[in-house]
Residue frames relative to the residue before (quaternion, step in Angstrom):
aa qw qx qy qz dx dy dz
X 1.0000 0.0000 0.0000 0.0000 0.00 0.00 0.00
X 0.4185 -0.7386 0.4722 0.2376 3.62 -0.74 1.02
X 0.3455 -0.7172 0.5695 0.2048 3.54 -0.92 0.93
X 0.3467 -0.7547 0.5227 0.1924 3.57 -0.59 1.12
X 0.2990 -0.7653 0.5486 0.1549 3.56 -0.77 1.04
X 0.1516 0.7809 -0.5978 0.0990 3.57 -0.94 0.83
X 0.4958 -0.6459 0.4902 0.3110 3.53 -1.19 0.55
X 0.2892 -0.7419 0.5810 0.1683 3.53 -1.12 0.74
X 0.1030 -0.7976 0.5940 0.0177 3.56 -0.78 1.04
X 0.1887 -0.7770 0.5913 0.1048 3.57 -0.80 1.00
X 0.1729 -0.7893 0.5862 0.0593 3.54 -0.78 1.09
X 0.2485 -0.8626 0.4353 0.0692 3.53 -0.50 1.20
X 0.8023 0.2337 -0.1314 0.5334 3.62 1.00 -0.52
X 0.6423 -0.5272 0.3802 0.4062 3.56 -1.18 0.42
X 0.6383 0.5383 -0.3404 0.4323 3.59 1.03 -0.73
X 0.7030 0.4379 -0.2629 0.4949 3.56 0.88 -0.99
X 0.5731 0.6370 -0.3677 0.3614 3.54 1.07 -0.80
X 0.1974 -0.8484 0.4748 0.1256 3.53 0.98 -0.84
X 0.4972 0.6158 -0.4619 0.4002 3.58 1.19 0.30
X 0.1366 -0.8026 0.5789 0.0449 3.58 -0.84 0.95
X 0.0731 -0.7765 0.6255 0.0222 3.54 -0.90 0.97
X 0.8328 -0.0856 0.0018 0.5469 3.57 -0.62 1.21
X 0.7418 -0.4538 0.2234 0.4403 3.57 0.94 0.94
X 0.6878 0.4292 -0.2866 0.5104 3.60 1.26 -0.02
X 0.5571 -0.5979 0.4487 0.3617 3.56 -1.13 0.64
X 0.6026 -0.5616 0.4240 0.3764 3.54 -1.13 0.72
X 0.4112 -0.7796 0.4258 0.2045 3.59 -0.69 1.08
X 0.7360 0.4230 -0.2684 0.4553 3.59 0.92 -0.74
X 0.4448 -0.6474 0.5464 0.2908 3.55 -1.21 0.60
X 0.1430 0.8014 -0.5608 0.1509 3.56 -0.60 1.12
X 0.4134 -0.6441 0.5770 0.2853 3.51 -1.19 0.63
X 0.0818 0.7954 -0.5969 0.0654 3.57 -0.71 0.98
X 0.4063 -0.6968 0.5365 0.2482 3.52 -0.90 0.94
X 0.4783 -0.6838 0.4673 0.2920 3.56 -0.82 0.97
X 0.5666 -0.5672 0.4660 0.3744 3.55 -1.19 0.57
X 0.2410 -0.7689 0.5754 0.1400 3.57 -0.97 0.83
X 0.5402 -0.6723 0.4086 0.2987 3.53 -1.00 0.84
X 0.7712 0.2885 -0.1640 0.5432 3.59 1.13 -0.57
X 0.0977 0.8305 -0.5373 0.1097 3.56 0.89 0.95
X 0.3728 -0.6967 0.5668 0.2332 3.57 -1.01 0.88
X 0.1454 -0.8467 0.5106 0.0367 3.56 -0.30 1.25
X 0.5709 -0.5797 0.4733 0.3376 3.51 -1.28 0.60
X 0.5854 -0.5846 0.4077 0.3864 3.59 -1.06 0.65
X 0.6605 -0.5821 0.3177 0.3521 3.54 -1.10 0.80
X 0.6245 0.5603 -0.3483 0.4180 3.61 0.95 -0.83
X 0.7177 0.4194 -0.2472 0.4979 3.57 0.89 -0.93
X 0.6526 0.5328 -0.3252 0.4295 3.59 0.88 -0.90
X 0.6814 0.4843 -0.3002 0.4594 3.59 0.92 -0.84
X 0.6407 0.5120 -0.3255 0.4705 3.59 1.16 -0.52
X 0.7659 0.4016 -0.1859 0.4664 3.57 1.02 -0.83
X 0.7697 0.1820 -0.1409 0.5955 3.59 1.22 -0.24
X 0.1472 -0.8480 0.5081 0.0332 3.53 -0.13 1.33
X 0.5481 -0.6181 0.4512 0.3377 3.60 -1.01 0.76
X 0.6406 0.5454 -0.3164 0.4382 3.58 1.14 -0.65
X 0.4232 -0.7129 0.4389 0.3465 3.59 1.35 -0.26
X 0.4187 0.6772 -0.4876 0.3582 3.60 1.24 0.19
X 0.5032 -0.6437 0.4781 0.3223 3.57 -0.98 0.79
X 0.3506 -0.6968 0.5828 0.2277 3.55 -1.10 0.73
X 0.2951 -0.7512 0.5703 0.1532 3.57 -1.14 0.73
X 0.0579 -0.7800 0.6229 -0.0157 3.55 -0.76 1.16
X 0.1806 -0.8058 0.5598 0.0684 3.58 -0.72 1.08
X 0.3185 -0.7225 0.5770 0.2088 3.57 -0.86 0.96
X 0.1669 -0.7975 0.5787 0.0357 3.54 -0.84 1.09
X 0.1584 -0.7940 0.5828 0.0696 3.57 -0.72 1.12
X 0.7863 0.0251 0.0206 0.6169 3.56 1.11 -0.73
X 0.1503 0.7976 -0.5630 0.1561 3.57 -0.81 0.97
X 0.1806 -0.7298 0.6385 0.1647 3.53 -1.29 0.41
X 0.7358 -0.4298 0.2690 0.4489 3.59 -1.25 0.12
X 0.6402 0.5340 -0.3321 0.4413 3.57 0.98 -0.81
X 0.6837 0.4765 -0.2940 0.4680 3.57 0.91 -0.88
X 0.6007 0.5487 -0.3588 0.4576 3.59 1.01 -0.69
X 0.6549 0.5011 -0.3030 0.4778 3.57 0.99 -0.85
X 0.6669 0.5126 -0.3102 0.4429 3.59 0.91 -0.90
X 0.6248 0.5301 -0.3427 0.4594 3.60 1.01 -0.70
X 0.6263 0.5153 -0.3303 0.4828 3.57 1.08 -0.67
X 0.6615 0.5095 -0.3023 0.4599 3.58 0.93 -0.90
X 0.6583 0.4990 -0.3035 0.4749 3.57 1.14 -0.61
X 0.4639 -0.7296 0.3915 0.3150 3.57 1.40 0.06
X 0.1827 0.7206 -0.6190 0.2533 3.52 0.89 1.00
X 0.4283 -0.7299 0.4725 0.2459 3.58 -0.95 0.82
X 0.7834 -0.0755 0.0497 0.6149 3.57 1.20 -0.52
X 0.2799 -0.7180 0.6096 0.1858 3.53 -1.34 0.37
X 0.0761 -0.7940 0.6019 0.0374 3.57 -1.10 0.67
X 0.0556 0.7960 -0.6001 0.0560 3.56 -1.06 0.74
X 0.3464 -0.7084 0.5707 0.2289 3.54 -1.30 0.42
X 0.5955 0.5662 -0.3413 0.4564 3.58 1.34 -0.09
X 0.4195 -0.7436 0.4585 0.2465 3.58 -0.55 1.14
X 0.6498 0.5119 -0.3284 0.4560 3.61 1.02 -0.70
X 0.6293 0.5091 -0.3256 0.4887 3.57 1.05 -0.76
X 0.6269 0.5419 -0.3339 0.4493 3.57 0.99 -0.82
X 0.6671 0.5013 -0.3046 0.4593 3.59 0.89 -0.92
X 0.6468 0.5165 -0.3247 0.4576 3.59 0.94 -0.86
X 0.6790 0.4932 -0.2955 0.4565 3.57 0.87 -0.96
X 0.6258 0.5357 -0.3414 0.4526 3.59 0.96 -0.82
X 0.6991 0.4757 -0.2786 0.4553 3.58 0.83 -0.98
X 0.6871 0.4717 -0.2991 0.4647 3.59 0.91 -0.85
X 0.6587 0.5097 -0.3242 0.4486 3.60 0.88 -0.86
X 0.6059 0.5761 -0.3564 0.4170 3.58 1.07 -0.65
X 0.5945 0.5837 -0.3681 0.4128 3.60 1.15 -0.49
X 0.6619 0.5113 -0.3037 0.4563 3.60 1.23 -0.35
X 0.3738 0.7404 -0.4891 0.2700 3.59 1.23 0.08
X 0.7963 0.2435 -0.2139 0.5107 3.56 -0.80 1.03
X 0.6460 0.4928 -0.3169 0.4892 3.57 1.30 -0.07
X 0.2840 -0.7103 0.5966 0.2427 3.54 -1.36 -0.06
X 0.4751 -0.3047 -0.8102 0.1581 1.49 -1.41 2.05
X 0.5110 -0.6546 0.4717 0.2965 3.53 -1.18 0.61
X 0.7639 -0.3772 0.2521 0.4589 3.57 -1.28 -0.04
X 0.3972 -0.6623 0.5774 0.2650 3.55 -1.13 0.72
X 0.4678 -0.6317 0.5213 0.3323 3.61 -0.93 0.71
X 0.2408 -0.7544 0.5958 0.1338 3.56 -1.09 0.75
X 0.1438 -0.7873 0.5983 0.0391 3.56 -0.71 1.16
X 0.1902 -0.7932 0.5726 0.0829 3.57 -1.07 0.72
X 0.1528 -0.8210 0.5483 0.0433 3.57 -0.80 1.07
X 0.5092 0.6795 -0.4074 0.3361 3.60 1.25 -0.03
X 0.6699 -0.5265 0.3646 0.3756 3.54 -1.36 -0.01
X 0.6627 0.5020 -0.3078 0.4627 3.61 1.17 -0.47
X 0.1032 0.8640 -0.4910 0.0414 3.56 0.90 0.88
X 0.6009 0.5397 -0.3830 0.4482 3.60 1.11 -0.42
X 0.6384 0.4970 -0.3225 0.4913 3.60 1.03 -0.75
X 0.6335 0.5287 -0.3286 0.4596 3.57 1.03 -0.78
X 0.6208 0.5290 -0.3370 0.4703 3.58 1.01 -0.75
X 0.6622 0.5064 -0.3019 0.4625 3.56 0.95 -0.91
X 0.6617 0.5072 -0.2957 0.4664 3.58 1.16 -0.65
X 0.5865 -0.6366 0.3416 0.3661 3.57 1.26 -0.16
X 0.3166 0.7377 -0.5447 0.2426 3.61 1.12 0.39
X 0.5364 -0.6615 0.4301 0.2995 3.54 -1.13 0.65
X 0.7994 -0.0204 0.0291 0.5997 3.59 1.09 -0.68
X 0.2306 -0.7275 0.6251 0.1640 3.52 -1.27 0.53
X 0.2738 -0.7430 0.5925 0.1477 3.54 -1.05 0.85
X 0.0761 0.8180 -0.5547 0.1318 3.57 -0.45 1.24
X 0.5145 -0.6031 0.5042 0.3426 3.54 -1.32 0.26
X 0.6100 -0.5280 0.4147 0.4210 3.61 -1.13 0.47
X 0.7457 0.3572 -0.2778 0.4890 3.57 -0.85 0.94
X 0.5838 0.5859 -0.3797 0.4144 3.60 1.17 -0.41
X 0.7743 -0.1283 0.0792 0.6146 3.57 1.08 -0.70
X 0.6082 -0.5719 0.4085 0.3691 3.54 -1.25 0.42
X 0.6356 -0.5246 0.3903 0.4105 3.58 -1.20 0.42
X 0.1347 0.7780 -0.6057 0.0982 3.53 -1.12 0.68
X 0.6844 -0.5172 0.3343 0.3902 3.54 -1.28 0.28
X 0.7171 0.3958 -0.2634 0.5096 3.60 1.23 -0.19
X 0.5738 0.6155 -0.3569 0.4056 3.60 1.26 0.23
X 0.0628 -0.7274 0.6821 0.0403 3.52 -1.13 0.88
X 0.2597 -0.7911 0.5354 0.1415 3.58 -0.67 1.06
X 0.2833 -0.7174 0.6140 0.1677 3.54 -0.94 1.00
X 0.0265 -0.8213 0.5690 -0.0314 3.59 -0.48 1.19
X 0.1888 -0.8080 0.5550 0.0593 3.54 -1.01 0.91
X 0.7885 0.1600 -0.0871 0.5875 3.58 1.26 -0.14
X 0.6413 -0.5042 0.4049 0.4130 3.55 -1.30 0.27
X 0.6069 0.5622 -0.3555 0.4350 3.57 1.05 -0.72
X 0.6670 0.4821 -0.3032 0.4804 3.59 0.92 -0.89
X 0.6336 0.5371 -0.3295 0.4488 3.56 0.98 -0.82
X 0.6640 0.5128 -0.3090 0.4479 3.58 0.90 -0.88
X 0.6137 0.5687 -0.3457 0.4249 3.59 1.11 -0.66
X 0.7831 0.2252 -0.1169 0.5677 3.59 1.12 -0.63
X 0.1927 0.8535 -0.4684 0.1222 3.55 1.18 0.64
X 0.6705 0.4837 -0.3156 0.4657 3.59 1.19 -0.33
X 0.5263 0.6106 -0.4252 0.4116 3.57 1.22 0.30
X 0.4015 -0.7651 0.4691 0.1826 3.57 -1.23 0.42
X 0.7551 0.3087 -0.2004 0.5425 3.61 1.22 0.22
X 0.0049 0.8199 -0.5676 0.0747 3.55 -0.77 1.10
X 0.2219 -0.7426 0.6241 0.0989 3.52 -1.24 0.73
X 0.0429 -0.7925 0.6083 -0.0051 3.59 -0.86 1.00
X 0.3010 -0.7367 0.5793 0.1764 3.57 -0.85 1.00
X 0.1493 -0.7928 0.5890 0.0473 3.56 -0.86 1.03
X 0.2059 -0.8016 0.5547 0.0861 3.56 -0.58 1.18
X 0.6898 -0.5231 0.2680 0.4228 3.55 0.81 1.12
X 0.6838 0.3923 -0.2897 0.5427 3.58 1.20 0.42
X 0.2934 -0.8172 0.4707 0.1566 3.55 -0.11 1.31
X 0.5928 0.6060 -0.3756 0.3745 3.58 1.04 -0.68
X 0.6506 0.5393 -0.3188 0.4293 3.59 1.11 -0.62
X 0.7749 0.3133 -0.1707 0.5218 3.61 1.18 -0.42
X 0.4352 0.7365 -0.4496 0.2570 3.60 1.22 -0.20
X 0.6703 0.4976 -0.3093 0.4554 3.60 0.83 -0.95
X 0.6447 0.5260 -0.3174 0.4548 3.57 0.99 -0.84
X 0.6853 0.4804 -0.2946 0.4613 3.59 0.81 -0.96
X 0.6794 0.4988 -0.2978 0.4484 3.58 0.93 -0.86
X 0.6341 0.5363 -0.3346 0.4454 3.60 1.21 -0.37
X 0.5629 0.6027 -0.3861 0.4132 3.58 1.24 -0.29
X 0.5437 -0.6368 0.4271 0.3414 3.63 -0.88 0.85
X 0.5933 -0.6051 0.4071 0.3407 3.55 -1.06 0.76
X 0.6696 0.5293 -0.3036 0.4234 3.58 1.05 -0.69
X 0.5840 0.6215 -0.3628 0.3757 3.59 1.22 -0.38
X 0.4516 -0.6027 0.5752 0.3192 3.52 -1.36 0.34
X 0.0476 -0.8108 0.5832 -0.0153 3.59 -0.76 1.05
X 0.1003 -0.7803 0.6166 0.0304 3.55 -0.71 1.14
X 0.1170 -0.7632 0.6317 0.0690 3.57 -1.02 0.85
X 0.2464 -0.7933 0.5473 0.1017 3.56 -0.78 1.09
X 0.0548 -0.8180 0.5713 -0.0388 3.57 -0.73 1.17
X 0.5372 -0.5785 0.5014 0.3541 3.53 -1.24 0.51
X 0.3435 -0.7404 0.5407 0.2038 3.58 -0.90 0.88
X 0.8283 0.2628 -0.1858 0.4587 3.55 -1.38 0.24
X 0.2016 0.7913 -0.5462 0.1866 3.58 0.84 0.96
X 0.6500 -0.5064 0.3922 0.4088 3.53 -1.27 0.38
X 0.8408 0.0783 -0.1156 0.5230 3.56 -0.98 0.97
X 0.5349 -0.6513 0.3892 0.3718 3.57 1.18 0.62
X 0.1571 0.8486 -0.4926 0.1122 3.56 1.10 0.74
X 0.5564 0.6175 -0.4032 0.3828 3.61 1.13 -0.47
X 0.6237 0.5342 -0.3479 0.4523 3.59 1.12 -0.59
X 0.6278 0.5198 -0.3249 0.4798 3.58 1.02 -0.79
X 0.6626 0.4997 -0.3049 0.4672 3.58 0.92 -0.91
X 0.6240 0.5522 -0.3418 0.4346 3.57 0.98 -0.81
X 0.6718 0.4933 -0.3027 0.4623 3.58 0.92 -0.86
X 0.6391 0.5057 -0.3290 0.4771 3.58 1.05 -0.69
X 0.6402 0.5226 -0.3215 0.4622 3.57 1.03 -0.77
X 0.5917 0.5640 -0.3628 0.4475 3.57 1.06 -0.68
X 0.6636 0.5118 -0.3084 0.4500 3.58 0.95 -0.84
X 0.6528 0.4987 -0.3096 0.4789 3.60 1.24 -0.40
X 0.6546 -0.5292 0.3146 0.4386 3.57 1.24 -0.19
X 0.4280 0.6903 -0.4725 0.3420 3.59 1.25 0.14
X 0.2648 -0.7929 0.5334 0.1293 3.59 -0.95 0.86
X 0.8024 0.1254 -0.0604 0.5804 3.62 1.17 -0.45
X 0.2357 -0.7571 0.5955 0.1288 3.54 -1.12 0.77
X 0.2153 -0.7496 0.6155 0.1138 3.55 -0.93 1.00
X 0.1967 -0.7706 0.5975 0.1020 3.57 -0.71 1.09
X 0.3344 -0.7836 0.4947 0.1713 3.54 -0.32 1.33
X 0.8636 0.0387 -0.0499 0.5002 3.56 -1.11 0.83
X 0.2136 0.8073 -0.5200 0.1797 3.56 0.98 0.84
X 0.7826 0.2082 -0.0855 0.5803 3.57 1.04 -0.83
X 0.0275 0.8439 -0.5281 0.0900 3.56 -0.31 1.30
X 0.6129 -0.5752 0.3468 0.4161 3.57 1.27 -0.06
X 0.5888 0.5632 -0.3902 0.4288 3.59 1.17 0.39
X 0.7353 -0.4639 0.2933 0.3976 3.55 -1.33 0.00
X 0.6712 0.4965 -0.3066 0.4573 3.60 1.21 -0.18
X 0.3674 0.7652 -0.4725 0.2372 3.59 1.25 -0.06
X 0.7552 0.4050 -0.2256 0.4633 3.57 0.66 -1.09
X 0.5970 0.5471 -0.3610 0.4625 3.58 1.10 -0.62
X 0.6938 0.4617 -0.2901 0.4705 3.56 0.86 -0.92
X 0.6129 0.5429 -0.3528 0.4528 3.59 1.01 -0.72
X 0.6460 0.5108 -0.3127 0.4733 3.59 0.97 -0.85
X 0.6460 0.5304 -0.3069 0.4552 3.54 0.95 -0.94
X 0.6813 0.4945 -0.2972 0.4506 3.58 0.83 -0.98
X 0.6765 0.4938 -0.2990 0.4574 3.58 0.84 -0.97
X 0.7004 0.4710 -0.2851 0.4542 3.59 0.80 -0.98
X 0.6703 0.5153 -0.3087 0.4358 3.59 0.92 -0.88
X 0.7137 0.4516 -0.2499 0.4736 3.56 1.04 -0.77
X 0.7884 0.3750 -0.1796 0.4534 3.57 0.88 -0.91
X 0.7340 0.3604 -0.2253 0.5296 3.58 1.22 -0.31
X 0.5012 -0.6556 0.4768 0.3027 3.56 -1.16 0.60
X 0.3384 0.7080 -0.5349 0.3133 3.50 0.35 1.35
X 0.6230 -0.5169 0.4118 0.4185 3.52 -1.29 0.17
X 0.5892 -0.5908 0.4228 0.3536 3.55 -1.29 0.30
X 0.4866 0.6424 -0.4562 0.3775 3.58 1.21 0.11
X 0.6140 -0.5572 0.4077 0.3826 3.53 -1.21 0.54
X 0.0857 -0.8510 0.5181 0.0005 3.57 -0.67 1.05
X 0.6755 0.4225 -0.3122 0.5174 3.57 1.19 0.36
X 0.0677 0.7850 -0.6137 0.0516 3.58 -0.82 0.95
X 0.7864 0.3396 -0.2326 0.4605 3.52 -1.27 0.32
X 0.2569 0.7829 -0.5322 0.1944 3.58 1.07 0.64
X 0.3689 -0.7592 0.4995 0.1949 3.56 -0.89 0.92
X 0.3208 -0.7571 0.5111 0.2503 3.57 1.13 -0.53
X 0.2556 0.8022 -0.5078 0.1827 3.57 1.14 0.51
X 0.5970 -0.6343 0.3664 0.3271 3.53 -1.05 0.74
X 0.6071 0.5506 -0.3818 0.4272 3.60 1.16 -0.21
X 0.5151 -0.7002 0.3836 0.3119 3.55 1.29 0.04
X 0.5592 0.5918 -0.4080 0.4131 3.62 1.19 0.24
X 0.0366 -0.8112 0.5817 -0.0484 3.53 -0.80 1.05
X 0.0615 0.8011 -0.5940 0.0392 3.55 -1.15 0.48
X 0.1228 0.8096 -0.5675 0.0859 3.55 -1.20 0.23
X 0.6067 -0.5607 0.4441 0.3469 3.50 -1.37 -0.20
X 0.4944 -0.6757 0.4619 0.2926 3.55 -0.94 0.87
X 0.2209 -0.7531 0.6070 0.1248 3.53 -1.20 0.67
X 0.3955 -0.7291 0.5079 0.2327 3.57 -1.05 0.71
X 0.6842 0.4677 -0.2737 0.4881 3.59 1.27 -0.12
X 0.5697 -0.5688 0.4508 0.3856 3.59 -1.14 0.56
X 0.4732 -0.6879 0.4797 0.2695 3.54 -1.07 0.73
X 0.2037 -0.7277 0.6415 0.1320 3.55 -1.07 0.84
X 0.2633 -0.8062 0.5173 0.1141 3.55 -0.63 1.15
X 0.5044 -0.6659 0.4653 0.2926 3.56 -0.92 0.95
X 0.5836 0.5922 -0.3700 0.4145 3.58 1.07 -0.67
X 0.6780 0.4681 -0.2795 0.4930 3.56 1.01 -0.85
X 0.6313 0.5476 -0.3293 0.4395 3.57 0.97 -0.87
X 0.6682 0.5069 -0.3025 0.4529 3.58 0.97 -0.82
X 0.6495 0.5269 -0.3220 0.4437 3.59 1.13 -0.59
X 0.7026 0.4748 -0.2635 0.4599 3.59 1.16 -0.59
């Protein structure tokens, strides 16, 4: 696959930057890579799932363990995409999600973060998440970037993944340097104290992030679907970050409901780890 050559331009001040929000020049000083005319863009199926015209954050759930029923339920709960580093889990999700083609909701894109990305491609995953240099840009590639230097190396690409270690200041400059037109995924630890991941997600949205990856959201225990519901509802609906679903039945049709709570949710999965 041919690597498209393009010049990288760093814009240093709000005046030169030329980005306008609600008629006013962008207020913060940020390094931002200029939009390139021949940007390698993510395929439409994945891009539309991860960057919504409505500006609502997309929800991506990391899956460590899953069966066909759970894969279906995650789709019914309106997760926007699934991601895994396990090649067998990736294959199962690809095959199960394909059964929803032509239905509503349709198949969730399946992203792969493991090392066997060529095998994952052959299995039909929608995108592979790789470091710059692992493979050339392509319509199924999302680059995991950890520094401005790495970002500049793949500046003509249209999809990026940034790991967030619960401290936005360490990644703010990097995220703000990504072109506005790009798909930007930010990966967060799930089940944080006081549901802090939801607060962080909203702050990341203000920086230009289009999708939130909830790490280890689905592990094969009894809280998988409850947490998936919580993440989707908290991110996509105008509600507080407190847990707002109780009494979930986990029924196979994927419909859940319950009574709102005024307190942050404490997860048994976390309690058992401590």
